[in-house]
N, C-alpha and C positions, 0 to 999 in steps of 0.2 A: 504493500500500500504506500509506504513512504517513497519507494523508488518511483512508482507510477505518479505520485503527486508531484515530486520534484521534477521528473521528466516532463510532465504536462505543463509545468510552470515556465519551462524554458522552450521557446519556439525551436522547431527543427532539431530536436535532440533525440538521442538514442541511448539505450542502456547496454553496457558491456560488462561482462563478468571480469574480475581482476583477481590477482593473488591476495588473499586475506593477510592481515598482520595484527599485531597488538593483542594476540590471544583470541581473536575472532576466527571462525571457521569459514565464513562466507563474506564476499565483498563484491561490489559492483560500482561502476561509475556512470554518471550521466555525462554524455559527451555531445558535442556539436562538431562534426568533422574530427579533426585532430586535437581539439580543445577540450580539456576536462573541466566540466562545470562544477561538479561536486562528487563526492565519494560517500558510499554508504557501507557500513560494516555491521555484521550481526552473527549470532550463533556461537556455539562452543560453550566454554565455562563462564561466559559473560551473562548467562541467564537470558532474560527477555530484553536486555538493554540493546539499543541500536545507536550506533555512532554515525553522525553526519558530519562530514568535513568539507568546508569551503575554504579555498585559499586564493591568494592573489587578488585579481580584479573581481573575482566572483565571490569573495568572502562576504562582502556586505549584502548583496542580494540573497545569498543562501541564508545568512543570519536572519534577514527580514522574513523570508519564507518560513523558516523554522519557528520564529517568534509568533508569526501570525497563525500558523496551523497548530502548533504544539507549544502554547505559552508556558506550560508547566514542564520545562526541561532544565537540564543542567549544562553548565559550561565546563568542559574538561580543560580546555586551553584556548586562550585568545591572544592573538598578536595584533597590536595596534600601532600604526606607523604614521610618521610625519615626514614629508619630503622637503628637501631644500635644494635649490639649484642656483648657486652664486659662488663667485671665487672665494677660496679659503674657507668654505663652509665646514669642511671636515676638520681643519686645524682648529677653528673656533669651537666647534661642538665637542671635539675630543678633549680639548683643554678643560672645558666646562665639566665633562663627565669624569675626567681624572681628578679634578679638584673635589667633586662631590664624593667620588670613590674613596679618596684619602680621608676626607672628613668623616665618613661613615664606616671606614675600615672595611670596604667591600673588596671582594676578589676582582682582579682585573686580568683579562686574557687578550693577547694579541694574535690575530690570524691574518694570513694573506701576505701581500707584497709590501712589507714595511721597509725593505732595503732600497728598491728602485722606485717604488710607488707608481708602477705602471699598470698593474693588473688588479688593483683594488685592495684596500685594507679594511679589516673588521676589528672593532674594539668591543669586547664583551665586558659589561659591568654587572657584578652579581654572580652568584653560584648557580650552576645548572640544577642543583638540588633545592634551590630556594624557590618559593612560589612566584617571585618577581625577579626578572632579569631584563637588562637593556642591551641591545646590540646597535652599534653605530657602524655603518659601512658605506663604502663608495659604490653606490648602485650603478652609476653610469659606467664606471670602469669594469665592474663585474659583468654588465651586459655586453660590453665589448669583448672582454676576455673569453666569455662563453659563446661568442658568436651570435648572440641574440639580436644585437643592433649595433652596427659600427657607427651609427649616427648619434648614439646616446651621448648626452652631455658629460664631459669629464668632471664637471662640478656638481653632478647630481648625487646627493647624499641622503641616506635614509636613517632616521632615528626610530627604533622599533622597541616597544615594550612587550615582553612576553609574560603572560600571567597564567599560572597553573595552580588554581586553588585546590587545596587538599580536602577541606571539609565540605560536606554535602550542603550545609547551609550557605556557605560562601559561593559554591558553584551555582546554587539556585539564585542567589542575589545577583551575581555577575551576569546572569542571563537576562536581567532587566536593564542593564546599564547602557549608556551611550559610549561610543569609542573614547571620547575625551576623559570619561570617568575612570578609565583603567589606569591612568597616571596617578590616581589617588590610592593605589593599593599598597604603597610603602612610603615611609617618611621621606626617603631620599628621592623617590620618583615625584613626590609632591614638590620637593625642592627644585627638581628639574623643570616641572610645569610652571612653577613660580618664576624661574629665571627666563624661560623661553616664551611663555605665553601670558605672563603676569596673572596666572590663574591660581587663586587661593582655594584649593580643592578641599572638600570635606573628606576626612580620612575614611578609608575602607579597611576594616580590620577583620580578624578572625579567619584568615586564609589557611592557617595551619602551616605545618612544615612538611616537606617531602623527605621521607626517610630513605636513606641510601640502603639498598639491599645488600646483605652479606653474601659471601660466596655460596654458603649453604642454602640461603633463601632463594638465590637465583637458580641453583641446581634443582631445588624442590619445585620451583615454578616451572622449570623446563620439563621435569618429570611429569607433572600434572598436565601440562600442555600436550605432551606427546602420548601419555598413557591414560588420560582422563577417561576415555571411553572404556578401556579395560577395567579401570577401577570401579566405574559405575556398574558394569556388568557383574563384577565380583560382589558389589553391595547387593544387587538384586538376587544373586545366587545364594549369598550367605545371610542376608536379612538385615544387616545394619552396617554403618561405618565402623562401629566398635569391633564387629566381627572381622571386617576387612583389616583393621589395624592389628588384631591378634594374629590373623593369617600372615600378614607381612612380617610381623615380629618373629613368628616361628620360622619363616623362610630365611630371615636374616640370621637367626640363631643356628639353624641347621647349616647354613653356609659357613659361618664362623667356626663351627665345630668340626668341619671336614678338612 
């Protein structure tokens, strides 16, 4: 139903099955020619949850469609960007971001061509494990380097805030926000908004923290992803998850004793 609704909302679009990811067993995308308009993922150990992904120029229309048809939804991740196209924009914005990073003791990571500055530079402020991170990059040079557009302006710079709320209440609240509001999700991004836009935003709190998985947790998640179907059949055969646990325990003990 979701795929048909989204496809119907975009003129001259088709549905194509694609490789699933993120623990889902099924996925499809709505396309117009070679352009992907959105992606839908479902099935597997995710229960009845369906994820809809819109990116690039289609992110805003996809978000509007989801908000209109399914207002009671959650935001897993949102990227909100502001573009600049003027000489020395990257130097000015990177200086601002580094000053704020030092003030708030934030992690800073450099990627790209910082030596010759020909193929584009990227500055990350904040941790990947944090609910809020900002990336600043030379979008025009990136477009040229990847062969997307040789006419892209060398002064085209993008400042992008990435928000990944952990708590369900925050995910629900963020589903109601306007793009500018996402800059209010951390004290330091509110400071960025104040410097750049003179916007004194109301704080948005309660996003939670993103826990880094241990090696054992990653291995267990991989086991469940690969053998979840088998484990479910064992539960049906033996009667409960407790019985499955006892069976696995006996198998491990028998292996260790041989």
